[in-house]
MARVEXZA-175495 format. One record per residue (C-alpha): residue number from 1; residue in one letter; chain; x, y negated, z. Coordinates in steps of 0.05 Angstrom, whole numbers. Layout:
BEGIN
{k NUM, r A, c A, x X, y Y, z Z}
...
END
This chain:
BEGIN
{k 1, r M, c A, x -188, y 139, z 247}
{k 2, r A, c A, x -246, y 178, z 269}
{k 3, r R, c A, x -227, y 232, z 214}
{k 4, r K, c A, x -199, y 297, z 242}
{k 5, r D, c A, x -179, y 331, z 176}
{k 6, r W, c A, x -125, y 290, z 144}
{k 7, r T, c A, x -96, y 319, z 80}
{k 8, r V, c A, x -24, y 305, z 47}
{k 9, r E, c A, x -72, y 283, z -13}
{k 10, r D, c A, x -119, y 240, z 25}
{k 11, r V, c A, x -49, y 208, z 59}
{k 12, r A, c A, x -24, y 197, z -12}
{k 13, r A, c A, x -87, y 164, z -32}
{k 14, r R, c A, x -86, y 117, z 27}
{k 15, r F, c A, x -19, y 96, z 15}
{k 16, r E, c A, x -35, y 86, z -63}
{k 17, r E, c A, x -95, y 44, z -44}
{k 18, r A, c A, x -52, y 0, z 8}
{k 19, r A, c A, x 5, y -15, z -44}
{k 20, r N, c A, x -58, y -37, z -92}
{k 21, r T, c A, x -87, y -82, z -35}
{k 22, r G, c A, x -22, y -111, z -27}
{k 23, r R, c A, x -11, y -128, z -100}
{k 24, r R, c A, x -76, y -165, z -100}
{k 25, r L, c A, x -68, y -204, z -38}
{k 26, r P, c A, x -55, y -277, z -54}
{k 27, r P, c A, x 16, y -303, z -58}
{k 28, r V, c A, x 44, y -337, z 4}
{k 29, r R, c A, x 68, y -406, z -15}
{k 30, r V, c A, x 96, y -461, z 24}
{k 31, r Q, c A, x 55, y -530, z 28}
{k 32, r G, c A, x 86, y -578, z -19}
{k 33, r Y, c A, x 65, y -629, z -61}
{k 34, r F, c A, x 3, y -633, z -96}
{k 35, r N, c A, x -27, y -661, z -161}
{k 36, r T, c A, x -90, y -707, z -154}
{k 37, r W, c A, x -97, y -729, z -224}
{k 38, r P, c A, x -154, y -702, z -256}
{k 39, r A, c A, x -147, y -641, z -317}
{k 40, r F, c A, x -151, y -670, z -376}
{k 41, r V, c A, x -187, y -631, z -439}
{k 42, r R, c A, x -128, y -620, z -491}
{k 43, r K, c A, x -139, y -617, z -565}
{k 44, r E, c A, x -139, y -547, z -595}
{k 45, r W, c A, x -64, y -560, z -630}
{k 46, r E, c A, x -44, y -580, z -562}
{k 47, r A, c A, x -76, y -515, z -525}
{k 48, r F, c A, x -26, y -472, z -563}
{k 49, r A, c A, x 39, y -506, z -525}
{k 50, r A, c A, x 4, y -498, z -459}
{k 51, r D, c A, x 24, y -444, z -407}
{k 52, r E, c A, x -7, y -378, z -412}
{k 53, r K, c A, x -54, y -364, z -357}
{k 54, r V, c A, x -26, y -326, z -293}
{k 55, r Y, c A, x -68, y -250, z -287}
{k 56, r R, c A, x -94, y -253, z -217}
{k 57, r P, c A, x -132, y -189, z -193}
{k 58, r F, c A, x -193, y -205, z -151}
{k 59, r P, c A, x -174, y -202, z -78}
{k 60, r P, c A, x -188, y -148, z -37}
{k 61, r S, c A, x -238, y -139, z 7}
{k 62, r P, c A, x -231, y -154, z 91}
{k 63, r E, c A, x -245, y -72, z 99}
{k 64, r A, c A, x -192, y -59, z 38}
{k 65, r I, c A, x -145, y -103, z 78}
{k 66, r D, c A, x -156, y -70, z 149}
{k 67, r R, c A, x -145, y 1, z 119}
{k 68, r M, c A, x -81, y -30, z 91}
{k 69, r L, c A, x -58, y -54, z 155}
{k 70, r E, c A, x -75, y 15, z 189}
{k 71, r T, c A, x -34, y 47, z 137}
{k 72, r M, c A, x 28, y 4, z 144}
{k 73, r R, c A, x 29, y 24, z 218}
{k 74, r W, c A, x 35, y 95, z 200}
{k 75, r V, c A, x 97, y 91, z 169}
{k 76, r Q, c A, x 129, y 75, z 234}
{k 77, r W, c A, x 128, y 154, z 237}
{k 78, r L, c A, x 171, y 156, z 186}
{k 79, r E, c A, x 244, y 156, z 178}
{k 80, r V, c A, x 274, y 92, z 137}
{k 81, r E, c A, x 289, y 137, z 70}
{k 82, r Q, c A, x 223, y 168, z 72}
{k 83, r R, c A, x 187, y 101, z 82}
{k 84, r H, c A, x 225, y 75, z 21}
{k 85, r L, c A, x 201, y 143, z -19}
{k 86, r V, c A, x 129, y 135, z 1}
{k 87, r W, c A, x 129, y 64, z -21}
{k 88, r M, c A, x 160, y 72, z -83}
{k 89, r R, c A, x 106, y 132, z -103}
{k 90, r A, c A, x 51, y 94, z -76}
{k 91, r K, c A, x 68, y 31, z -121}
{k 92, r R, c A, x 72, y 86, z -179}
{k 93, r Y, c A, x 143, y 89, z -193}
{k 94, r G, c A, x 163, y 146, z -241}
{k 95, r W, c A, x 201, y 203, z -212}
{k 96, r R, c A, x 259, y 186, z -257}
{k 97, r D, c A, x 270, y 115, z -219}
{k 98, r I, c A, x 253, y 149, z -150}
{k 99, r T, c A, x 317, y 207, z -168}
{k 100, r I, c A, x 361, y 151, z -180}
{k 101, r R, c A, x 349, y 112, z -121}
{k 102, r F, c A, x 359, y 171, z -78}
{k 103, r A, c A, x 409, y 209, z -118}
{k 104, r C, c A, x 376, y 272, z -116}
{k 105, r D, c A, x 332, y 320, z -162}
{k 106, r R, c A, x 264, y 309, z -181}
{k 107, r T, c A, x 234, y 369, z -146}
{k 108, r T, c A, x 283, y 356, z -86}
{k 109, r A, c A, x 249, y 284, z -83}
{k 110, r W, c A, x 180, y 314, z -88}
{k 111, r R, c A, x 192, y 362, z -32}
{k 112, r R, c A, x 217, y 298, z 13}
{k 113, r W, c A, x 152, y 260, z -9}
{k 114, r Q, c A, x 109, y 315, z 4}
{k 115, r R, c A, x 148, y 331, z 75}
{k 116, r A, c A, x 138, y 252, z 91}
{k 117, r L, c A, x 62, y 255, z 74}
{k 118, r Q, c A, x 56, y 322, z 119}
{k 119, r T, c A, x 90, y 284, z 176}
{k 120, r V, c A, x 33, y 227, z 170}
{k 121, r A, c A, x -22, y 272, z 159}
{k 122, r D, c A, x 1, y 317, z 219}
{k 123, r Q, c A, x 13, y 251, z 266}
{k 124, r L, c A, x -60, y 233, z 248}
{k 125, r N, c A, x -96, y 297, z 258}
{k 126, r D, c A, x -62, y 305, z 325}
{k 127, r C, c A, x -81, y 235, z 344}
{k 128, r T, c A, x -150, y 242, z 331}
{k 129, r V, c A, x -154, y 313, z 366}
{k 130, r A, c A, x -119, y 281, z 422}
{k 131, r V, c A, x -176, y 224, z 422}
{k 132, r S, c A, x -235, y 269, z 411}
{k 133, r S, c A, x -202, y 311, z 469}
{k 134, r L, c A, x -203, y 251, z 520}
{k 135, r N, c A, x -270, y 229, z 496}
{k 136, r A, c A, x -294, y 305, z 512}
{k 137, r N, c A, x -262, y 305, z 580}
{k 138, r E, c A, x -291, y 233, z 606}
{k 139, r R, c A, x -363, y 259, z 590}
{k 140, r R, c A, x -353, y 317, z 642}
END
């Protein structure tokens, strides 16, 4: 958070990256039973009936996870409805789905989304200015 010039576009990109990182995390599973039998080779005609392979994206890097956790702390500055709106847009929901969820017009939803991102950007810019001014006072 050493930046001083957070913009709405930067905040939106960070939320989108956080949503993508969260999607790429491995699923949480309860420890259960497991199979110790070795995998066996199927014949070609048996392979057609086999289950399809599950798509698994590459896991995120530790830096991406740190940025995601930092971004998740930012939502504390937002109201509950703003949080839902920002995360829906970060997950690439269409404006039509968002307007149905919030029962408003598309431009109203866009304005509310912009206002929520501007709130986060203002908080980030104020926080970094306050930290840098504290560091300047310590040097004196």
